[in-house]
C-alpha positions, 0 to 999 in steps of 0.5 A: 028329614035329616033335621027331623032325625037330628032333632029326634037323637038329640031329644033322645039324648036329653031325655036319658041325661034327665033321666039318669040325673033324676035316678042319681036324685033319688039314689042319694035322697033314699040311700046315700043321704041317710046313710051319711047321716046315720054315719055321722050319728054313730060316729060322733054321738059318744064323742060329743057326750064325752065332750059335753060331760067334761065341759059342763059337769055341773049341769044335770043330765037333762040339760047335758042332753040338750046341749049334745043335742045342739052340737050334733045338729051343728055337726051336720051344719059343719058337714053341709049335710041336712040334719035328720029328724029331731027324734033321731039325733035325740035317740042317738044321744040317749043311747050314747048316753046310756052306753057311758053310763053302762061303761061307767058301771061295769068298771066300777063292778070290775073294781068291786070284784078286784077289791073283793078279791084282794080283801079275801082271807088267804087263810080260807083260800084252798091250797093246791097241793103240789105234786113232786118236783121231777127234774 
């Protein structure tokens, strides 16, 4: 009788351990793993784009994008994390390239505006009347 109760208790404890292990695997696959992938894509995509732009200036944007995608896959391998689907990597790289182009364009526009202000004829500027000085 004692052996049956002890066996039942052991089976119950083993069932709880197995259930906890299965819960952890599901939690990792559904929550933790995609979060790690997202963080790596977010953190490294712009850095990879900058590195590829410096190393492969003479290549076309399409070729640089392919190299950047391969470098992202290598980062996932280095981190021992399964890479996300190809479309996610392609999208992250394309977004980083777009943001880089937009930043370059915005800097160019700001430089153009500053240059236009510097070239403005001061004779055409309105003079501000200074009130009398009070000492």
